[in-house]
N, CA, C and O atoms as a GROMACS GRO file, in nm:
protein
  524
    1MET      N    1   2.503  -1.568  -0.961
    1MET     CA    2   2.394  -1.620  -0.953
    1MET      C    3   2.287  -1.566  -1.080
    1MET      O    4   2.281  -1.449  -1.117
    2VAL      N    5   2.214  -1.664  -1.131
    2VAL     CA    6   2.139  -1.623  -1.240
    2VAL      C    7   2.012  -1.573  -1.190
    2VAL      O    8   1.950  -1.639  -1.107
    3ASN      N    9   1.963  -1.451  -1.238
    3ASN     CA   10   1.817  -1.415  -1.204
    3ASN      C   11   1.715  -1.490  -1.275
    3ASN      O   12   1.701  -1.485  -1.397
    4ARG      N   13   1.654  -1.550  -1.206
    4ARG     CA   14   1.552  -1.626  -1.271
    4ARG      C   15   1.435  -1.558  -1.323
    4ARG      O   16   1.373  -1.612  -1.415
    5ARG      N   17   1.395  -1.438  -1.272
    5ARG     CA   18   1.287  -1.362  -1.294
    5ARG      C   19   1.298  -1.311  -1.443
    5ARG      O   20   1.195  -1.283  -1.504
    6ASN      N   21   1.404  -1.301  -1.495
    6ASN     CA   22   1.415  -1.255  -1.622
    6ASN      C   23   1.431  -1.364  -1.729
    6ASN      O   24   1.430  -1.340  -1.849
    7LEU      N   25   1.446  -1.491  -1.672
    7LEU     CA   26   1.441  -1.584  -1.750
    7LEU      C   27   1.309  -1.664  -1.772
    7LEU      O   28   1.299  -1.734  -1.873
    8ASP      N   29   1.211  -1.659  -1.685
    8ASP     CA   30   1.110  -1.712  -1.673
    8ASP      C   31   1.005  -1.636  -1.577
    8ASP      O   32   0.969  -1.694  -1.475
    9PRO      N   33   0.959  -1.516  -1.606
    9PRO     CA   34   0.867  -1.425  -1.505
    9PRO      C   35   0.757  -1.546  -1.458
    9PRO      O   36   0.746  -1.578  -1.340
   10LEU      N   37   0.684  -1.604  -1.558
   10LEU     CA   38   0.552  -1.678  -1.500
   10LEU      C   39   0.609  -1.757  -1.388
   10LEU      O   40   0.565  -1.737  -1.274
   11LYS      N   41   0.713  -1.854  -1.412
   11LYS     CA   42   0.770  -1.943  -1.316
   11LYS      C   43   0.786  -1.870  -1.179
   11LYS      O   44   0.732  -1.911  -1.077
   12ASP      N   45   0.852  -1.773  -1.185
   12ASP     CA   46   0.891  -1.677  -1.070
   12ASP      C   47   0.778  -1.642  -0.983
   12ASP      O   48   0.772  -1.659  -0.862
   13LEU      N   49   0.678  -1.583  -1.070
   13LEU     CA   50   0.558  -1.535  -1.024
   13LEU      C   51   0.484  -1.660  -0.931
   13LEU      O   52   0.439  -1.646  -0.818
   14GLY      N   53   0.484  -1.778  -1.008
   14GLY     CA   54   0.415  -1.892  -0.949
   14GLY      C   55   0.461  -1.923  -0.805
   14GLY      O   56   0.392  -1.934  -0.704
   15GLU      N   57   0.620  -1.937  -0.824
   15GLU     CA   58   0.666  -1.968  -0.700
   15GLU      C   59   0.682  -1.865  -0.598
   15GLU      O   60   0.725  -1.894  -0.486
   16TYR      N   61   0.650  -1.746  -0.631
   16TYR     CA   62   0.650  -1.655  -0.507
   16TYR      C   63   0.501  -1.652  -0.462
   16TYR      O   64   0.486  -1.633  -0.342
   17ILE      N   65   0.387  -1.666  -0.535
   17ILE     CA   66   0.280  -1.712  -0.498
   17ILE      C   67   0.279  -1.829  -0.394
   17ILE      O   68   0.236  -1.820  -0.279
   18ARG      N   69   0.332  -1.936  -0.450
   18ARG     CA   70   0.330  -2.059  -0.349
   18ARG      C   71   0.404  -2.043  -0.223
   18ARG      O   72   0.369  -2.100  -0.119
   19GLU      N   73   0.525  -1.952  -0.233
   19GLU     CA   74   0.583  -1.920  -0.113
   19GLU      C   75   0.504  -1.840  -0.021
   19GLU      O   76   0.496  -1.868   0.098
   20GLN      N   77   0.443  -1.735  -0.076
   20GLN     CA   78   0.355  -1.657   0.021
   20GLN      C   79   0.231  -1.733   0.081
   20GLN      O   80   0.188  -1.697   0.191
   21ARG      N   81   0.174  -1.834   0.016
   21ARG     CA   82   0.074  -1.914   0.032
   21ARG      C   83   0.145  -2.022   0.154
   21ARG      O   84   0.073  -2.055   0.248
   22ARG      N   85   0.247  -2.058   0.148
   22ARG     CA   86   0.289  -2.144   0.257
   22ARG      C   87   0.330  -2.060   0.397
   22ARG      O   88   0.305  -2.105   0.509
   23GLN      N   89   0.381  -1.960   0.380
   23GLN     CA   90   0.407  -1.872   0.478
   23GLN      C   91   0.287  -1.828   0.555
   23GLN      O   92   0.288  -1.806   0.676
   24ALA      N   93   0.174  -1.816   0.469
   24ALA     CA   94   0.049  -1.788   0.551
   24ALA      C   95  -0.011  -1.894   0.588
   24ALA      O   96  -0.113  -1.879   0.656
   25GLU      N   97   0.031  -2.019   0.558
   25GLU     CA   98  -0.005  -2.162   0.611
   25GLU      C   99  -0.166  -2.176   0.552
   25GLU      O  100  -0.260  -2.212   0.622
   26LEU      N  101  -0.173  -2.146   0.428
   26LEU     CA  102  -0.289  -2.183   0.352
   26LEU      C  103  -0.260  -2.299   0.256
   26LEU      O  104  -0.154  -2.317   0.196
   27SER      N  105  -0.377  -2.380   0.249
   27SER     CA  106  -0.372  -2.490   0.155
   27SER      C  107  -0.379  -2.440   0.027
   27SER      O  108  -0.403  -2.319   0.023
   28LEU      N  109  -0.364  -2.495  -0.078
   28LEU     CA  110  -0.394  -2.439  -0.230
   28LEU      C  111  -0.558  -2.453  -0.238
   28LEU      O  112  -0.614  -2.369  -0.310
   29ARG      N  113  -0.622  -2.529  -0.187
   29ARG     CA  114  -0.765  -2.499  -0.210
   29ARG      C  115  -0.823  -2.401  -0.121
   29ARG      O  116  -0.928  -2.347  -0.158
   30LYS      N  117  -0.763  -2.362   0.011
   30LYS     CA  118  -0.815  -2.245   0.072
   30LYS      C  119  -0.789  -2.131   0.028
   30LYS      O  120  -0.873  -2.042   0.039
   31LEU      N  121  -0.656  -2.106  -0.038
   31LEU     CA  122  -0.639  -1.990  -0.126
   31LEU      C  123  -0.714  -1.977  -0.236
   31LEU      O  124  -0.767  -1.868  -0.258
   32ALA      N  125  -0.732  -2.083  -0.321
   32ALA     CA  126  -0.831  -2.068  -0.429
   32ALA      C  127  -0.964  -2.020  -0.382
   32ALA      O  128  -1.022  -1.939  -0.454
   33ASP      N  129  -1.007  -2.051  -0.295
   33ASP     CA  130  -1.133  -2.008  -0.220
   33ASP      C  131  -1.147  -1.879  -0.184
   33ASP      O  132  -1.239  -1.804  -0.217
   34LEU      N  133  -1.037  -1.852  -0.104
   34LEU     CA  134  -1.025  -1.691  -0.069
   34LEU      C  135  -1.009  -1.595  -0.193
   34LEU      O  136  -1.049  -1.479  -0.199
   35ALA      N  137  -0.939  -1.670  -0.294
   35ALA     CA  138  -0.922  -1.558  -0.432
   35ALA      C  139  -1.023  -1.568  -0.520
   35ALA      O  140  -1.043  -1.489  -0.613
   36GLN      N  141  -1.107  -1.692  -0.487
   36GLN     CA  142  -1.229  -1.688  -0.589
   36GLN      C  143  -1.194  -1.755  -0.712
   36GLN      O  144  -1.262  -1.733  -0.812
   37VAL      N  145  -1.084  -1.842  -0.716
   37VAL     CA  146  -1.030  -1.895  -0.836
   37VAL      C  147  -1.050  -2.080  -0.810
   37VAL      O  148  -1.064  -2.141  -0.704
   38SER      N  149  -1.044  -2.127  -0.938
   38SER     CA  150  -1.065  -2.282  -0.922
   38SER      C  151  -0.936  -2.338  -0.847
   38SER      O  152  -0.832  -2.271  -0.852
   39ASP      N  153  -0.939  -2.442  -0.787
   39ASP     CA  154  -0.798  -2.505  -0.736
   39ASP      C  155  -0.708  -2.529  -0.867
   39ASP      O  156  -0.592  -2.489  -0.863
   40PRO      N  157  -0.754  -2.588  -0.978
   40PRO     CA  158  -0.671  -2.619  -1.084
   40PRO      C  159  -0.596  -2.505  -1.142
   40PRO      O  160  -0.478  -2.513  -1.175
   41TYR      N  161  -0.662  -2.407  -1.152
   41TYR     CA  162  -0.636  -2.270  -1.222
   41TYR      C  163  -0.523  -2.211  -1.112
   41TYR      O  164  -0.418  -2.160  -1.150
   42LEU      N  165  -0.550  -2.223  -1.004
   42LEU     CA  166  -0.431  -2.181  -0.903
   42LEU      C  167  -0.309  -2.262  -0.898
   42LEU      O  168  -0.198  -2.224  -0.862
   43SER      N  169  -0.343  -2.371  -0.938
   43SER     CA  170  -0.187  -2.487  -0.924
   43SER      C  171  -0.122  -2.440  -1.056
   43SER      O  172   0.000  -2.419  -1.057
   44GLN      N  173  -0.201  -2.423  -1.170
   44GLN     CA  174  -0.144  -2.374  -1.308
   44GLN      C  175  -0.062  -2.249  -1.276
   44GLN      O  176   0.057  -2.243  -1.305
   45ILE      N  177  -0.123  -2.158  -1.220
   45ILE     CA  178  -0.040  -2.047  -1.196
   45ILE      C  179   0.078  -2.069  -1.118
   45ILE      O  180   0.188  -2.038  -1.165
   46GLU      N  181   0.063  -2.131  -0.980
   46GLU     CA  182   0.180  -2.158  -0.922
   46GLU      C  183   0.296  -2.237  -0.969
   46GLU      O  184   0.407  -2.247  -0.917
   47ARG      N  185   0.247  -2.292  -1.080
   47ARG     CA  186   0.342  -2.390  -1.153
   47ARG      C  187   0.411  -2.321  -1.280
   47ARG      O  188   0.495  -2.372  -1.354
   48GLY      N  189   0.359  -2.204  -1.287
   48GLY     CA  190   0.409  -2.109  -1.425
   48GLY      C  191   0.349  -2.155  -1.532
   48GLY      O  192   0.407  -2.134  -1.639
   49LEU      N  193   0.223  -2.226  -1.535
   49LEU     CA  194   0.156  -2.287  -1.667
   49LEU      C  195   0.070  -2.166  -1.720
   49LEU      O  196   0.063  -2.146  -1.842
   50LYS      N  197   0.015  -2.099  -1.642
   50LYS     CA  198  -0.103  -1.979  -1.671
   50LYS      C  199  -0.050  -1.840  -1.622
   50LYS      O  200  -0.007  -1.820  -1.509
   51ARG      N  201  -0.058  -1.753  -1.718
   51ARG     CA  202  -0.073  -1.624  -1.686
   51ARG      C  203  -0.206  -1.555  -1.640
   51ARG      O  204  -0.299  -1.537  -1.719
   52PRO      N  205  -0.208  -1.520  -1.518
   52PRO     CA  206  -0.303  -1.463  -1.452
   52PRO      C  207  -0.341  -1.324  -1.515
   52PRO      O  208  -0.254  -1.264  -1.578
   53SER      N  209  -0.450  -1.277  -1.504
   53SER     CA  210  -0.501  -1.137  -1.560
   53SER      C  211  -0.471  -1.067  -1.407
   53SER      O  212  -0.456  -1.126  -1.300
   54ALA      N  213  -0.468  -0.923  -1.433
   54ALA     CA  214  -0.430  -0.836  -1.324
   54ALA      C  215  -0.550  -0.852  -1.214
   54ALA      O  216  -0.521  -0.839  -1.095
   55GLU      N  217  -0.679  -0.880  -1.251
   55GLU     CA  218  -0.776  -0.886  -1.163
   55GLU      C  219  -0.753  -1.024  -1.070
   55GLU      O  220  -0.762  -1.033  -0.947
   56ILE      N  221  -0.720  -1.130  -1.168
   56ILE     CA  222  -0.688  -1.252  -1.072
   56ILE      C  223  -0.570  -1.220  -0.974
   56ILE      O  224  -0.573  -1.263  -0.858
   57LEU      N  225  -0.470  -1.146  -1.018
   57LEU     CA  226  -0.364  -1.111  -0.918
   57LEU      C  227  -0.405  -1.052  -0.805
   57LEU      O  228  -0.364  -1.078  -0.692
   58GLN      N  229  -0.482  -0.977  -0.834
   58GLN     CA  230  -0.524  -0.856  -0.734
   58GLN      C  231  -0.616  -0.936  -0.641
   58GLN      O  232  -0.633  -0.892  -0.527
   59GLN      N  233  -0.677  -1.047  -0.678
   59GLN     CA  234  -0.787  -1.114  -0.599
   59GLN      C  235  -0.682  -1.231  -0.501
   59GLN      O  236  -0.715  -1.276  -0.392
   60ILE      N  237  -0.584  -1.255  -0.556
   60ILE     CA  238  -0.468  -1.337  -0.507
   60ILE      C  239  -0.394  -1.271  -0.400
   60ILE      O  240  -0.364  -1.328  -0.295
   61ALA      N  241  -0.366  -1.150  -0.430
   61ALA     CA  242  -0.292  -1.070  -0.334
   61ALA      C  243  -0.380  -1.038  -0.214
   61ALA      O  244  -0.331  -1.035  -0.102
   62ARG      N  245  -0.513  -1.014  -0.236
   62ARG     CA  246  -0.603  -0.985  -0.131
   62ARG      C  247  -0.598  -1.102  -0.026
   62ARG      O  248  -0.581  -1.087   0.095
   63ALA      N  249  -0.615  -1.209  -0.086
   63ALA     CA  250  -0.617  -1.329  -0.001
   63ALA      C  251  -0.501  -1.374   0.063
   63ALA      O  252  -0.514  -1.444   0.163
   64LEU      N  253  -0.392  -1.345   0.023
   64LEU     CA  254  -0.248  -1.364   0.093
   64LEU      C  255  -0.203  -1.231   0.174
   64LEU      O  256  -0.094  -1.208   0.227
   65GLU      N  257  -0.316  -1.153   0.169
   65GLU     CA  258  -0.269  -1.012   0.235
   65GLU      C  259  -0.130  -0.950   0.197
   65GLU      O  260  -0.053  -0.915   0.286
   66VAL      N  261  -0.098  -0.938   0.069
   66VAL     CA  262   0.017  -0.884   0.018
   66VAL      C  263  -0.008  -0.790  -0.085
   66VAL      O  264  -0.110  -0.803  -0.154
   67SER      N  265   0.057  -0.712  -0.102
   67SER     CA  266   0.048  -0.612  -0.224
   67SER      C  267   0.038  -0.644  -0.364
   67SER      O  268   0.130  -0.705  -0.419
   68ALA      N  269  -0.060  -0.610  -0.425
   68ALA     CA  270  -0.095  -0.650  -0.559
   68ALA      C  271   0.001  -0.590  -0.654
   68ALA      O  272   0.019  -0.641  -0.765
   69GLU      N  273   0.072  -0.469  -0.611
   69GLU     CA  274   0.175  -0.444  -0.697
   69GLU      C  275   0.281  -0.526  -0.694
   69GLU      O  276   0.336  -0.552  -0.801
   70SER      N  277   0.328  -0.578  -0.578
   70SER     CA  278   0.424  -0.699  -0.577
   70SER      C  279   0.424  -0.795  -0.678
   70SER      O  280   0.521  -0.830  -0.744
   71LEU      N  281   0.290  -0.844  -0.686
   71LEU     CA  282   0.253  -0.933  -0.808
   71LEU      C  283   0.260  -0.887  -0.930
   71LEU      O  284   0.321  -0.954  -1.014
   72TYR      N  285   0.208  -0.776  -0.964
   72TYR     CA  286   0.214  -0.698  -1.088
   72TYR      C  287   0.348  -0.683  -1.142
   72TYR      O  288   0.368  -0.713  -1.260
   73VAL      N  289   0.443  -0.639  -1.065
   73VAL     CA  290   0.570  -0.643  -1.110
   73VAL      C  291   0.628  -0.774  -1.132
   73VAL      O  292   0.709  -0.787  -1.224
   74ARG      N  293   0.598  -0.865  -1.063
   74ARG     CA  294   0.675  -1.035  -1.084
   74ARG      C  295   0.588  -1.057  -1.228
   74ARG      O  296   0.645  -1.104  -1.326
   75ALA      N  297   0.463  -1.023  -1.232
   75ALA     CA  298   0.414  -1.073  -1.370
   75ALA      C  299   0.434  -0.989  -1.495
   75ALA      O  300   0.382  -1.009  -1.605
   76GLY      N  301   0.518  -0.895  -1.462
   76GLY     CA  302   0.561  -0.798  -1.579
   76GLY      C  303   0.440  -0.676  -1.628
   76GLY      O  304   0.447  -0.601  -1.725
   77ILE      N  305   0.341  -0.686  -1.536
   77ILE     CA  306   0.245  -0.586  -1.566
   77ILE      C  307   0.275  -0.430  -1.532
   77ILE      O  308   0.229  -0.335  -1.596
   78LEU      N  309   0.350  -0.423  -1.438
   78LEU     CA  310   0.405  -0.297  -1.413
   78LEU      C  311   0.552  -0.314  -1.424
   78LEU      O  312   0.607  -0.424  -1.424
   79ASP      N  313   0.615  -0.198  -1.432
   79ASP     CA  314   0.770  -0.158  -1.445
   79ASP      C  315   0.804  -0.113  -1.305
   79ASP      O  316   0.761  -0.011  -1.251
   80GLU      N  317   0.879  -0.192  -1.259
   80GLU     CA  318   0.894  -0.166  -1.112
   80GLU      C  319   0.960  -0.035  -1.088
   80GLU      O  320   0.904   0.032  -1.002
   81ASP      N  321   1.077   0.025  -1.150
   81ASP     CA  322   1.119   0.149  -1.154
   81ASP      C  323   1.032   0.260  -1.189
   81ASP      O  324   1.016   0.354  -1.111
   82ARG      N  325   0.973   0.255  -1.304
   82ARG     CA  326   0.900   0.349  -1.370
   82ARG      C  327   0.792   0.384  -1.257
   82ARG      O  328   0.778   0.493  -1.202
   83ASP      N  329   0.720   0.271  -1.236
   83ASP     CA  330   0.581   0.310  -1.149
   83ASP      C  331   0.610   0.338  -1.010
   83ASP      O  332   0.535   0.408  -0.943
   84SER      N  333   0.728   0.280  -0.959
   84SER     CA  334   0.764   0.316  -0.810
   84SER      C  335   0.804   0.447  -0.816
   84SER      O  336   0.791   0.499  -0.705
   85ASN      N  337   0.855   0.531  -0.911
   85ASN     CA  338   0.921   0.666  -0.926
   85ASN      C  339   0.770   0.749  -0.941
   85ASN      O  340   0.757   0.853  -0.876
   86LEU      N  341   0.685   0.713  -1.007
   86LEU     CA  342   0.556   0.770  -1.027
   86LEU      C  343   0.487   0.780  -0.889
   86LEU      O  344   0.452   0.887  -0.838
   87ILE      N  345   0.470   0.657  -0.834
   87ILE     CA  346   0.389   0.643  -0.714
   87ILE      C  347   0.461   0.732  -0.603
   87ILE      O  348   0.396   0.803  -0.526
   88ALA      N  349   0.586   0.722  -0.600
   88ALA     CA  350   0.665   0.807  -0.484
   88ALA      C  351   0.642   0.929  -0.508
   88ALA      O  352   0.601   0.996  -0.414
   89SER      N  353   0.662   0.998  -0.644
   89SER     CA  354   0.640   1.144  -0.706
   89SER      C  355   0.473   1.170  -0.626
   89SER      O  356   0.460   1.261  -0.544
   90ILE      N  357   0.386   1.102  -0.655
   90ILE     CA  358   0.259   1.124  -0.623
   90ILE      C  359   0.260   1.142  -0.454
   90ILE      O  360   0.220   1.248  -0.407
   91ARG      N  361   0.298   1.054  -0.380
   91ARG     CA  362   0.328   1.055  -0.233
   91ARG      C  363   0.387   1.168  -0.168
   91ARG      O  364   0.348   1.214  -0.060
   92ALA      N  365   0.507   1.224  -0.252
   92ALA     CA  366   0.568   1.336  -0.210
   92ALA      C  367   0.500   1.482  -0.246
   92ALA      O  368   0.550   1.592  -0.223
   93GLN      N  369   0.388   1.459  -0.300
   93GLN     CA  370   0.330   1.594  -0.324
   93GLN      C  371   0.260   1.647  -0.182
   93GLN      O  372   0.169   1.586  -0.127
   94SER      N  373   0.317   1.770  -0.132
   94SER     CA  374   0.279   1.837  -0.018
   94SER      C  375   0.155   1.889  -0.011
   94SER      O  376   0.098   1.910   0.096
   95ASP      N  377   0.095   1.917  -0.148
   95ASP     CA  378  -0.003   2.004  -0.161
   95ASP      C  379  -0.134   1.928  -0.183
   95ASP      O  380  -0.239   1.983  -0.215
   96LEU      N  381  -0.116   1.788  -0.162
   96LEU     CA  382  -0.227   1.687  -0.190
   96LEU      C  383  -0.253   1.643  -0.049
   96LEU      O  384  -0.154   1.648   0.024
   97THR      N  385  -0.372   1.598   0.009
   97THR     CA  386  -0.403   1.517   0.107
   97THR      C  387  -0.373   1.387   0.079
   97THR      O  388  -0.357   1.343  -0.034
   98THR      N  389  -0.364   1.321   0.187
   98THR     CA  390  -0.335   1.172   0.183
   98THR      C  391  -0.449   1.087   0.120
   98THR      O  392  -0.420   0.977   0.072
   99GLU      N  393  -0.576   1.131   0.118
   99GLU     CA  394  -0.687   1.062   0.054
   99GLU      C  395  -0.659   1.090  -0.098
   99GLU      O  396  -0.668   1.002  -0.183
  100GLN      N  397  -0.621   1.226  -0.124
  100GLN     CA  398  -0.639   1.266  -0.275
  100GLN      C  399  -0.507   1.199  -0.325
  100GLN      O  400  -0.500   1.188  -0.448
  101LYS      N  401  -0.394   1.150  -0.249
  101LYS     CA  402  -0.273   1.076  -0.311
  101LYS      C  403  -0.329   0.954  -0.329
  101LYS      O  404  -0.305   0.907  -0.441
  102GLN      N  405  -0.393   0.889  -0.259
  102GLN     CA  406  -0.451   0.747  -0.261
  102GLN      C  407  -0.565   0.734  -0.392
  102GLN      O  408  -0.568   0.638  -0.469
  103VAL      N  409  -0.641   0.832  -0.397
  103VAL     CA  410  -0.727   0.830  -0.516
  103VAL      C  411  -0.645   0.820  -0.634
  103VAL      O  412  -0.664   0.725  -0.710
  104LEU      N  413  -0.542   0.921  -0.664
  104LEU     CA  414  -0.474   0.931  -0.792
  104LEU      C  415  -0.391   0.797  -0.809
  104LEU      O  416  -0.373   0.757  -0.925
  105ILE      N  417  -0.348   0.738  -0.724
  105ILE     CA  418  -0.273   0.595  -0.719
  105ILE      C  419  -0.365   0.506  -0.779
  105ILE      O  420  -0.340   0.435  -0.877
  106ARG      N  421  -0.478   0.514  -0.713
  106ARG     CA  422  -0.584   0.395  -0.738
  106ARG      C  423  -0.623   0.436  -0.906
  106ARG      O  424  -0.643   0.346  -0.987
  107ILE      N  425  -0.628   0.549  -0.936
  107ILE     CA  426  -0.673   0.572  -1.066
  107ILE      C  427  -0.565   0.546  -1.169
  107ILE      O  428  -0.590   0.487  -1.274
  108TYR      N  429  -0.427   0.597  -1.130
  108TYR     CA  430  -0.336   0.531  -1.232
  108TYR      C  431  -0.335   0.373  -1.244
  108TYR      O  432  -0.323   0.315  -1.352
  109ARG      N  433  -0.350   0.305  -1.114
  109ARG     CA  434  -0.338   0.142  -1.135
  109ARG      C  435  -0.454   0.093  -1.199
  109ARG      O  436  -0.450  -0.015  -1.258
  110SER      N  437  -0.570   0.170  -1.192
  110SER     CA  438  -0.693   0.141  -1.288
  110SER      C  439  -0.675   0.157  -1.421
  110SER      O  440  -0.730   0.083  -1.502
  111PHE      N  441  -0.595   0.257  -1.457
  111PHE     CA  442  -0.577   0.264  -1.616
  111PHE      C  443  -0.504   0.172  -1.634
  111PHE      O  444  -0.541   0.098  -1.726
  112LEU      N  445  -0.390   0.137  -1.570
  112LEU     CA  446  -0.312   0.016  -1.607
  112LEU      C  447  -0.368  -0.115  -1.634
  112LEU      O  448  -0.333  -0.185  -1.730
  113LEU      N  449  -0.462  -0.149  -1.541
  113LEU     CA  450  -0.528  -0.264  -1.546
  113LEU      C  451  -0.632  -0.261  -1.676
  113LEU      O  452  -0.644  -0.358  -1.750
  114GLU      N  453  -0.701  -0.148  -1.694
  114GLU     CA  454  -0.780  -0.139  -1.822
  114GLU      C  455  -0.709  -0.158  -1.931
  114GLU      O  456  -0.760  -0.235  -2.013
  115ASN      N  457  -0.594  -0.106  -1.961
  115ASN     CA  458  -0.477  -0.111  -2.068
  115ASN      C  459  -0.424  -0.241  -2.076
  115ASN      O  460  -0.378  -0.274  -2.185
  116GLU      N  461  -0.420  -0.322  -1.982
  116GLU     CA  462  -0.352  -0.471  -1.993
  116GLU      C  463  -0.426  -0.542  -2.085
  116GLU      O  464  -0.361  -0.592  -2.177
  117ASP      N  465  -0.542  -0.560  -2.082
  117ASP     CA  466  -0.630  -0.657  -2.179
  117ASP      C  467  -0.740  -0.558  -2.246
  117ASP      O  468  -0.857  -0.581  -2.214
  118PRO      N  469  -0.721  -0.478  -2.312
  118PRO     CA  470  -0.844  -0.385  -2.370
  118PRO      C  471  -0.948  -0.487  -2.454
  118PRO      O  472  -0.914  -0.592  -2.508
  119ASP      N  473  -1.057  -0.441  -2.451
  119ASP     CA  474  -1.164  -0.534  -2.516
  119ASP      C  475  -1.156  -0.473  -2.661
  119ASP      O  476  -1.174  -0.352  -2.674
  120PRO      N  477  -1.133  -0.542  -2.757
  120PRO     CA  478  -1.133  -0.499  -2.920
  120PRO      C  479  -1.236  -0.448  -2.960
  120PRO      O  480  -1.215  -0.353  -3.036
  121SER      N  481  -1.378  -0.480  -2.936
  121SER     CA  482  -1.477  -0.400  -2.964
  121SER      C  483  -1.492  -0.264  -2.936
  121SER      O  484  -1.543  -0.183  -3.014
  122ALA      N  485  -1.436  -0.235  -2.799
  122ALA     CA  486  -1.452  -0.087  -2.766
  122ALA      C  487  -1.344  -0.007  -2.801
  122ALA      O  488  -1.355   0.116  -2.799
  123ALA      N  489  -1.223  -0.072  -2.839
  123ALA     CA  490  -1.125   0.015  -2.944
  123ALA      C  491  -1.181   0.037  -3.065
  123ALA      O  492  -1.161   0.145  -3.122
  124ALA      N  493  -1.259  -0.062  -3.123
  124ALA     CA  494  -1.308  -0.026  -3.263
  124ALA      C  495  -1.414   0.087  -3.258
  124ALA      O  496  -1.410   0.178  -3.341
  125ALA      N  497  -1.526   0.080  -3.145
  125ALA     CA  498  -1.600   0.187  -3.133
  125ALA      C  499  -1.537   0.309  -3.117
  125ALA      O  500  -1.582   0.408  -3.175
  126ALA      N  501  -1.434   0.317  -3.042
  126ALA     CA  502  -1.349   0.452  -3.017
  126ALA      C  503  -1.300   0.497  -3.154
  126ALA      O  504  -1.315   0.616  -3.181
  127GLU      N  505  -1.243   0.414  -3.245
  127GLU     CA  506  -1.207   0.446  -3.363
  127GLU      C  507  -1.307   0.512  -3.472
  127GLU      O  508  -1.276   0.600  -3.552
  128THR      N  509  -1.433   0.453  -3.457
  128THR     CA  510  -1.547   0.493  -3.518
  128THR      C  511  -1.613   0.628  -3.490
  128THR      O  512  -1.678   0.703  -3.563
  129GLU      N  513  -1.579   0.636  -3.368
  129GLU     CA  514  -1.642   0.790  -3.305
  129GLU      C  515  -1.513   0.892  -3.365
  129GLU      O  516  -1.549   1.002  -3.405
  130GLU      N  517  -1.416   0.870  -3.371
  130GLU     CA  518  -1.315   0.953  -3.400
  130GLU      C  519  -1.327   0.994  -3.554
  130GLU      O  520  -1.283   1.102  -3.593
  131THR      N  521  -1.378   0.917  -3.628
  131THR     CA  522  -1.381   0.941  -3.783
  131THR      C  523  -1.504   1.011  -3.817
  131THR      O  524  -1.528   1.041  -3.934
   0.00000   0.00000   0.00000
């Protein structure tokens, strides 16, 4: 069987979101409302026509009550193996509290989100400061 995720990740992501929405028995309009996006935009995401930002994926994940990480992997934002190994390593640290582990994982994910779509003006300002 052909792995569709490798052929068209946007379409796979959209189909996964649609499947999760249907399992949650939510209309497209209701999910769009819960995720704070427009109906047409969500429809385009579900059909694989638009690539949502990590922030939008997080809003959709929250509305569907699924892990944002699962959507990030399907969207190609996270590398499943690399990121899973790092997160597993953080969780395995016996000298950290559960809260400290959660904070480290949140910080790591926030850096990934920040680096996904960097602000060109911020990058230019950083270069100016370095010279």
